[in-house]
MDAnalysis code that builds the backbone (N, CA, C; Angstrom):
import MDAnalysis as mda
import numpy as np

u = mda.Universe.empty(267, n_residues=89, atom_resindex=np.repeat(np.arange(89), 3), trajectory=True)
u.add_TopologyAttr("name", ["N", "CA", "C"] * 89)
u.add_TopologyAttr("resid", np.arange(1, 90))
u.add_TopologyAttr("resname", ["MET", "GLU", "ALA", "VAL", "LEU", "LEU", "ILE", "ARG", "GLU", "PHE", "GLU", "LYS", "GLU", "PRO", "VAL", "TYR", "GLU", "LEU", "VAL", "GLU", "VAL", "LEU", "ARG", "PHE", "GLU", "ARG", "GLY", "ARG", "ARG", "TYR", "ILE", "TYR", "ARG", "LEU", "VAL", "SER", "SER", "ASP", "ARG", "GLU", "TYR", "PHE", "ILE", "HIS", "VAL", "LEU", "ALA", "PHE", "VAL", "ASP", "GLY", "THR", "TYR", "VAL", "GLU", "PHE", "TRP", "HIS", "PRO", "GLY", "TYR", "ALA", "VAL", "PRO", "LEU", "LEU", "VAL", "PHE", "ARG", "VAL", "PHE", "LYS", "GLY", "GLU", "GLU", "LEU", "ALA", "ARG", "VAL", "LEU", "THR", "LEU", "LEU", "ARG", "SER", "LEU", "VAL", "GLY", "ARG"])
u.atoms.positions = np.array([
    [0.811, -1.194, 0.000],
    [0.000, 0.000, 0.000],
    [0.862, 1.269, 0.000],
    [1.995, 1.229, 0.760],
    [2.866, 2.390, 0.839],
    [3.464, 2.730, -0.526],
    [3.772, 1.697, -1.313],
    [4.338, 1.943, -2.645],
    [3.350, 2.696, -3.528],
    [2.095, 2.355, -3.429],
    [1.069, 3.034, -4.220],
    [0.975, 4.502, -3.819],
    [1.030, 4.787, -2.534],
    [0.958, 6.173, -2.057],
    [2.174, 6.981, -2.517],
    [3.352, 6.356, -2.474],
    [4.548, 7.054, -2.938],
    [4.485, 7.352, -4.434],
    [4.074, 6.390, -5.205],
    [4.007, 6.568, -6.654],
    [2.963, 7.620, -7.019],
    [1.853, 7.641, -6.304],
    [0.848, 8.688, -6.533],
    [1.413, 10.070, -6.209],
    [2.210, 10.152, -5.162],
    [2.847, 11.422, -4.805],
    [3.804, 11.868, -5.913],
    [4.555, 10.940, -6.478],
    [5.479, 11.267, -7.557],
    [4.731, 11.705, -8.811],
    [3.613, 11.082, -9.088],
    [2.845, 11.434, -10.285],
    [2.216, 12.822, -10.171],
    [1.924, 13.269, -8.958],
    [1.324, 14.588, -8.761],
    [2.318, 15.715, -9.006],
    [3.582, 15.480, -8.689],
    [4.597, 16.524, -8.757],
    [5.326, 16.480, -10.093],
    [5.435, 17.608, -10.775],
    [6.122, 17.618, -12.071],
    [7.641, 17.519, -11.977],
    [8.224, 17.641, -10.771],
    [9.683, 17.597, -10.644],
    [10.235, 16.173, -10.700],
    [9.371, 15.174, -10.542],
    [9.802, 13.777, -10.600],
    [9.553, 13.228, -12.000],
    [10.586, 12.701, -12.594],
    [10.485, 12.131, -13.933],
    [10.697, 10.618, -13.843],
    [9.713, 9.856, -14.280],
    [9.844, 8.400, -14.285],
    [10.849, 8.003, -15.354],
    [11.916, 7.325, -14.941],
    [12.980, 6.928, -15.852],
    [12.763, 5.513, -16.348],
    [12.453, 4.607, -15.417],
    [12.343, 3.204, -15.801],
    [11.566, 2.427, -14.737],
    [10.920, 1.371, -15.185],
    [10.261, 0.428, -14.288],
    [10.846, -0.947, -14.583],
    [11.439, -1.548, -13.565],
    [12.011, -2.885, -13.707],
    [11.119, -3.869, -12.978],
    [10.733, -4.921, -13.663],
    [9.849, -5.923, -13.060],
    [10.665, -7.134, -12.649],
    [10.413, -7.587, -11.435],
    [11.059, -8.773, -10.893],
    [10.001, -9.813, -10.585],
    [10.455, -10.977, -10.197],
    [9.528, -12.049, -9.857],
    [8.680, -11.695, -8.638],
    [9.282, -10.996, -7.674],
    [8.577, -10.688, -6.431],
    [8.178, -9.227, -6.282],
    [8.400, -8.412, -7.321],
    [8.047, -7.001, -7.180],
    [8.527, -6.162, -8.347],
    [8.607, -4.855, -8.089],
    [9.012, -3.904, -9.121],
    [9.909, -2.833, -8.521],
    [10.731, -2.247, -9.392],
    [11.587, -1.121, -9.025],
    [11.224, 0.045, -9.940],
    [10.719, 1.113, -9.326],
    [10.384, 2.336, -10.054],
    [11.538, 3.314, -9.848],
    [12.101, 3.820, -10.932],
    [13.236, 4.736, -10.849],
    [12.777, 6.110, -11.320],
    [12.913, 7.089, -10.427],
    [12.532, 8.466, -10.714],
    [13.768, 9.352, -10.658],
    [13.787, 10.365, -11.505],
    [14.860, 11.355, -11.500],
    [14.313, 12.641, -10.901],
    [15.094, 13.227, -10.010],
    [14.721, 14.463, -9.342],
    [15.842, 15.467, -9.534],
    [15.551, 16.576, -10.176],
    [16.509, 17.664, -10.317],
    [16.150, 18.716, -9.283],
    [17.073, 18.943, -8.355],
    [16.838, 19.881, -7.263],
    [17.933, 20.937, -7.294],
    [17.561, 22.151, -7.611],
    [18.465, 23.295, -7.781],
    [19.639, 22.910, -8.675],
    [20.815, 22.714, -8.124],
    [21.973, 22.369, -8.949],
    [22.366, 20.897, -8.831],
    [21.539, 20.102, -8.179],
    [21.866, 18.684, -7.981],
    [20.833, 17.794, -8.651],
    [21.271, 16.567, -8.902],
    [20.377, 15.573, -9.487],
    [20.422, 14.322, -8.610],
    [19.257, 13.777, -8.326],
    [19.150, 12.559, -7.520],
    [18.276, 11.557, -8.268],
    [18.475, 10.295, -7.947],
    [17.593, 9.257, -8.437],
    [16.948, 8.599, -7.235],
    [15.646, 8.444, -7.309],
    [14.880, 7.842, -6.226],
    [14.316, 6.530, -6.734],
    [14.652, 5.455, -6.045],
    [14.184, 4.128, -6.419],
    [13.129, 3.696, -5.406],
    [11.973, 3.329, -5.889],
    [10.920, 2.773, -5.037],
    [10.854, 1.291, -5.361],
    [11.177, 0.466, -4.386],
    [11.155, -0.979, -4.557],
    [9.897, -1.513, -3.904],
    [9.000, -1.987, -4.718],
    [7.714, -2.496, -4.230],
    [7.747, -4.019, -4.308],
    [7.966, -4.649, -3.169],
    [7.967, -6.102, -3.081],
    [6.668, -6.574, -2.461],
    [6.443, -7.847, -2.517],
    [5.243, -8.433, -1.922],
    [5.248, -8.222, -0.406],
    [6.431, -8.322, 0.218],
    [6.507, -8.261, 1.675],
    [6.941, -6.902, 2.222],
    [7.116, -5.903, 1.371],
    [7.507, -4.597, 1.892],
    [7.861, -3.607, 0.800],
    [8.062, -2.375, 1.221],
    [8.421, -1.298, 0.313],
    [9.689, -0.639, 0.828],
    [10.610, -0.382, -0.084],
    [11.864, 0.272, 0.236],
    [12.025, 1.493, -0.663],
    [12.659, 2.533, -0.132],
    [12.958, 3.731, -0.904],
    [14.455, 3.968, -0.792],
    [15.106, 4.116, -1.952],
    [16.543, 4.355, -1.995],
    [16.799, 5.702, -2.666],
    [17.716, 6.480, -2.114],
    [18.131, 7.752, -2.690],
    [19.529, 7.570, -3.256],
    [19.678, 7.824, -4.545],
    [20.939, 7.618, -5.248],
    [21.464, 8.935, -5.788],
    [22.750, 9.116, -5.709],
    [23.440, 10.195, -6.402],
    [24.062, 9.576, -7.653],
    [23.996, 10.250, -8.805],
    [24.479, 9.620, -10.041],
    [25.966, 9.265, -10.033],
    [26.760, 9.886, -9.168],
    [28.187, 9.615, -9.136],
    [28.603, 8.496, -8.199],
    [27.673, 7.926, -7.445],
    [28.020, 6.902, -6.462],
    [27.482, 5.545, -6.882],
    [28.175, 4.512, -6.453],
    [27.777, 3.145, -6.805],
    [26.855, 2.513, -5.768],
    [26.640, 3.203, -4.661],
    [25.748, 2.697, -3.610],
    [24.752, 3.800, -3.263],
    [23.584, 3.447, -2.744],
    [22.604, 4.485, -2.398],
    [23.071, 5.339, -1.214],
    [22.652, 6.595, -1.227],
    [22.963, 7.497, -0.117],
    [22.146, 7.157, 1.122],
    [20.855, 6.880, 0.916],
    [19.932, 6.541, 2.001],
    [19.017, 5.409, 1.557],
    [18.655, 4.567, 2.500],
    [17.693, 3.493, 2.237],
    [16.689, 3.493, 3.384],
    [15.411, 3.518, 3.032],
    [14.333, 3.468, 4.026],
    [13.469, 2.248, 3.756],
    [13.095, 1.567, 4.815],
    [12.057, 0.537, 4.708],
    [10.770, 1.174, 5.183],
    [9.796, 1.221, 4.304],
    [8.544, 1.908, 4.601],
    [7.479, 0.845, 4.855],
    [7.071, 0.725, 6.107],
    [6.025, -0.242, 6.412],
    [4.959, 0.311, 7.338],
    [5.065, 1.590, 7.700],
    [4.046, 2.235, 8.515],
    [3.871, 3.656, 8.018],
    [2.806, 4.269, 8.407],
    [2.536, 5.636, 8.018],
    [3.584, 6.620, 8.498],
    [4.187, 6.323, 9.656],
    [5.202, 7.221, 10.207],
    [6.441, 7.276, 9.311],
    [6.910, 6.116, 8.834],
    [8.062, 6.091, 7.937],
    [7.722, 6.738, 6.595],
    [6.517, 6.546, 6.126],
    [6.079, 7.167, 4.882],
    [6.096, 8.692, 5.019],
    [5.657, 9.198, 6.151],
    [5.671, 10.640, 6.387],
    [7.097, 11.178, 6.405],
    [8.040, 10.436, 6.973],
    [9.442, 10.865, 6.984],
    [10.009, 10.937, 5.577],
    [9.725, 9.935, 4.772],
    [10.227, 9.914, 3.402],
    [9.638, 11.072, 2.606],
    [8.345, 11.309, 2.742],
    [7.702, 12.408, 2.023],
    [8.238, 13.764, 2.480],
    [8.535, 13.914, 3.767],
    [9.122, 15.146, 4.271],
    [10.511, 15.359, 3.690],
    [11.296, 14.308, 3.609],
    [12.623, 14.401, 3.013],
    [12.537, 14.779, 1.540],
    [11.618, 14.183, 0.819],
    [11.458, 14.504, -0.597],
    [11.047, 15.955, -0.796],
    [10.140, 16.430, 0.038],
    [9.695, 17.821, -0.082],
    [10.829, 18.793, 0.253],
    [11.691, 18.411, 1.189],
    [12.816, 19.299, 1.526],
    [13.842, 19.336, 0.390],
    [13.964, 18.263, -0.360],
    [14.910, 18.260, -1.488],
    [14.465, 19.193, -2.604],
    [13.171, 19.309, -2.806],
    [12.672, 20.188, -3.871],
    [12.357, 21.590, -3.357],
    [12.559, 21.821, -2.075],
    [12.373, 23.163, -1.524],
    [10.946, 23.517, -1.206],
    [10.116, 22.553, -0.804],
    [8.723, 22.838, -0.457],
    [8.441, 22.509, 0.976],
])
């Protein structure tokens, strides 16, 4: 359910650009590009059967900067607050 709420949030905002959707046996990976002032980030939403994860990637690094496991409304609110702070809202 959390993955659906995150994806709906991304679809509402024009600053998030859907780059790719990768389908796996147990879920999907949605990759969004976010351009924030002079920086660019990639946000991966991993929607599995047993949980949802959000990864924040910088294009120059081989590992994610932050990884969140979203399984309650409280964690979802933290992720959304972080996303809004990146775009300056």
